[in-house]
C-alpha positions in Angstrom: -0.5 -0.1 -0.4 2.9 2.3 -0.9 3.4 4.6 -3.8 7.1 5.0 -4.7 7.4 8.1 -4.1 7.1 7.2 -0.5 9.0 4.6 -0.3 12.2 3.9 0.5 15.0 3.2 -2.4 15.7 -0.7 -2.9 17.6 -3.7 -4.4 15.1 -4.1 -7.8 12.9 -1.4 -7.3 12.8 2.2 -8.9 14.7 4.9 -6.8 12.5 8.1 -6.3 9.0 9.7 -7.9 8.0 8.4 -10.5 7.2 11.2 -13.5 4.1 10.7 -15.0 2.4 7.6 -13.1 0.4 9.1 -9.8 -1.3 5.9 -9.0 1.6 3.0 -9.3 2.0 0.8 -6.3 3.3 -2.0 -4.9 1.2 -4.5 -3.4 3.6 -6.0 -1.5 4.0 -6.1 1.5 0.4 -6.7 3.3 -0.4 -9.9 5.7 -1.3 -13.4 3.5 -2.0 -16.9 4.2 0.8 -18.1 5.5 3.1 -15.3 5.8 3.5 -12.0 3.4 2.9 -10.5 -0.3 6.1 -10.3 -1.4 7.3 -7.5 -2.9 8.7 -6.1 -5.8 6.4 -8.2 -8.1 3.1 -6.7 -8.5 2.2 -3.5 -8.6 -1.4 -2.0 -9.6 -1.0 1.3 -11.3 -3.0 4.6 -13.5 -2.9 4.5 -17.2 0.6 3.4 -18.3 0.0 5.9 -21.7 1.1 8.7 -18.7 4.4 7.0 -18.5 7.5 9.0 -19.1 10.5 7.7 -21.4 12.4 8.2 -17.4 9.5 6.5 -16.1 9.2 3.3 -18.7 12.9 3.0 -18.4 13.9 2.7 -14.8 10.4 -0.2 -14.6 12.2 -1.9 -17.2 15.2 -2.1 -16.2 15.4 -1.2 -12.5 11.7 -3.4 -11.9 12.5 -5.9 -14.5 8.2 -5.7 -15.3 7.2 -9.3 -17.5 3.5 -8.0 -17.8 0.9 -5.3 -18.3 -2.2 -6.4 -17.7 -4.5 -3.5 -19.1 -7.8 -3.3 -17.7 -8.9 -0.6 -19.9 -11.7 -1.0 -23.1 -10.6 -1.4 -26.7 -11.9 2.0 -27.5 -10.0 3.5 -24.5 -6.9 1.9 -26.1 -7.4 2.7 -29.2 -7.4 6.2 -28.7 -5.9 7.4 -25.5 -3.4 4.9 -26.6 -0.5 2.1 -24.8 2.4 4.9 -23.7 6.2 4.0 -23.9 5.9 1.2 -22.5 4.4 -0.5 -26.2 7.7 -0.1 -27.9 9.6 -2.3 -25.0 9.7 -6.4 -25.0 7.5 -6.1 -22.0 4.6 -8.3 -22.6 1.1 -6.9 -22.7 -2.2 -8.7 -22.0 -5.7 -6.7 -22.7 -8.0 -7.5 -20.0 -10.8 -5.2 -20.6 -13.7 -5.2 -18.4 -15.7 -1.9 -19.3 -19.0 -1.8 -20.6 -20.7 -3.5 -17.7 -24.5 -2.6 -16.6 -25.5 0.8 -14.7 -25.7 0.6 -11.1 -26.8 2.9 -8.1 -24.0 3.0 -6.5 -19.8 2.5 -7.2 -20.9 -0.6 -4.7 -23.2 -2.1 -7.7 -20.7 -1.4 -10.3 -18.0 -3.2 -9.1 -20.4 -6.2 -8.6 -21.2 -6.1 -12.2 -17.6 -6.1 -13.2 -17.1 -9.7 -10.5 -20.1 -10.8 -12.4 -20.4 -9.5 -15.4 -16.5 -9.7 -16.0 -15.8 -12.1 -13.9 -14.0 -14.7 -16.9 -12.3 -12.1 -17.7 -10.8 -11.1 -14.0 -10.5 -15.1 -14.0 -8.0 -15.5 -17.1 -5.8 -12.0 -15.2 -5.8 -14.0 -12.0 -4.9 -17.4 -14.3 -2.2 -15.5 -15.7 -0.4 -14.0 -12.9 -0.3 -17.9 -12.2 1.7 -18.5 -14.2 5.9 -19.1 -14.4 7.1 -15.8 -16.5 4.4 -13.4 -16.0 5.8 -11.7 -12.7 6.8 -8.9 -12.0 3.5 -7.7 -13.4 1.4 -4.7 -13.2 -2.0 -4.2 -13.8 -4.3 -0.8 -14.5 -6.5 1.0 -16.3 -7.7 4.8 -16.6 -7.4 6.2 -13.1 -5.9 3.3 -11.7 -8.8 3.3 -9.0 -12.3 1.4 -9.8 -11.5 -1.7 -12.1 -7.6 -1.7 -10.9 -9.3 -1.7 -7.2 -11.6 -4.3 -8.4 -8.6 -6.5 -9.6 -6.9 -5.7 -6.6 -9.4 -7.0 -4.1 -10.1 -10.2 -6.3 -6.0 -11.1 -5.9 -5.8 -9.7 -2.8 -8.8 -11.9 -1.2 -6.9 -14.8 -3.0 -4.4 -14.4 -0.7 -5.5 -14.2 2.3 -5.2 -10.5 3.0 -7.4 -8.9 5.8 -10.3 -7.3 4.3 -9.4 -4.3 6.6 -6.3 -4.1 4.9 -7.4 -4.3 0.8 -10.1 -1.3 1.7 -7.3 0.7 3.1 -5.3 0.1 -0.2 -8.0 0.8 -2.5 -8.3 4.1 -0.1 -4.7 4.6 -0.9 -5.4 5.9 -4.1 -7.4 9.1 -2.5 -4.0 10.9 -2.5 -4.3 10.8 -5.8 -8.0 12.1 -7.0 -6.5 15.9 -7.4 -4.0 14.8 -10.8 -6.4 12.1 -11.6 -9.9 14.3 -11.5 -8.0 16.9 -13.9 -7.0 13.6 -15.8 -10.8 13.2 -16.3 -11.5 16.3 -17.2 -8.8 15.9 -20.1 -10.1 12.3 -21.3 -14.1 13.3 -21.4 -12.8 16.4 -23.8 -10.9 14.2 -25.8 -13.1 11.3 -26.7 -16.5 13.8 -26.9 -17.7 12.1 -23.5 -20.7 14.7 -21.8 -19.3 16.6 -19.3 -19.9 15.6 -15.3 -23.1 17.3 -14.1 -22.3 20.1 -12.1 -24.5 18.2 -9.0 -22.8 15.1 -9.2 -19.3 15.2 -7.3 -16.4 13.7 -8.4 -15.9 10.3 -6.9 -13.7 9.8 -4.1 -12.0 6.3 -3.1 -12.9 4.8 0.5 -12.4 2.0 2.0 -16.2 1.7 3.7 -17.1 1.7 -0.4 -14.9 -1.6 -0.3 -15.4 -3.3 2.2 -19.3 -3.2 1.3 -18.5 -4.8 -1.9 -16.5 -7.5 0.3 -19.2 -8.0 1.9 -21.7 -8.7 -1.3 -19.0 -11.3 -2.1 -19.0 -13.1 1.2 -23.1 -13.2 0.6 -23.2 -14.7 -3.0 -20.0 -16.6 -2.5 -18.7 -17.2 0.7 -15.3 -16.1 -0.3 -12.8 -14.9 -3.2 -12.3 -18.2 -3.3 -15.7 -18.9 -4.2 -16.1 -16.4 -6.6 -12.9 -17.7 -8.6 -14.1 -21.2 -8.7 -17.3 -20.2 -9.9 -15.2 -18.7 -12.7 -13.8 -21.9 -13.7 -10.5 -21.2 -11.5 -9.3 -24.3 -10.3 -7.4 -25.3 -7.1 -4.4 -26.0 -8.7 -3.9 -22.0 -10.1 -5.1 -20.4 -7.1 -2.7 -22.6 -4.9 -0.1 -21.2 -8.2 -1.0 -18.1 -7.7 -0.2 -18.5 -4.2 3.2 -19.8 -4.2 4.1 -17.0 -6.7 3.0 -13.9 -4.5 3.1 -15.4 -0.3 6.6 -15.0 0.8 6.7 -17.6 3.1 
């Protein structure tokens, strides 16, 4: 749950702040079943299209990035691009989880992702369980909603406590001023209708993710129950934990 700009330098990691990415962080260090989540192997981010040349060089050279998982929709990617990392040898894995049914609130929107895009999300989990995928980063546009849902899925499968999952989701709040500015530019660029003035800008709060996790328990028992219902196997989940948990 640490932004690079706040993290002490360590071997194999970028040092100091990244220039173009405002919501990039390591998911390592949290308590998990049988140990802690490994550091330096799984990251979440805002769109890597914002990465500068220096950022891209550092992610490839210092982090050893192997895989980028892009959760944006095809239209977003075609209009906003993939950024400078598309010119590197890093593997690119599109996993669009946009275009889900409308919902009354963010919690309902997140649950719709879990249900309607369950096969896509399960596919990303399967990818992370495979040898050679890590280190990996997954991102959407802001690194908040779609990225937050995938982070909750993976961390839940690793046995990270729910309060830690919710706190990781809420950590995006520090980046929201810049993200809101970017959203306004993207809306204008894509010709989308502007946000009505009476609709406040959204903010990631731990309580929102906690409510989503409540729904997961109600519908599937736990995140493992969700995963099994979308075709993941116990062997794949064991491999995921082997890859991402440091005993």
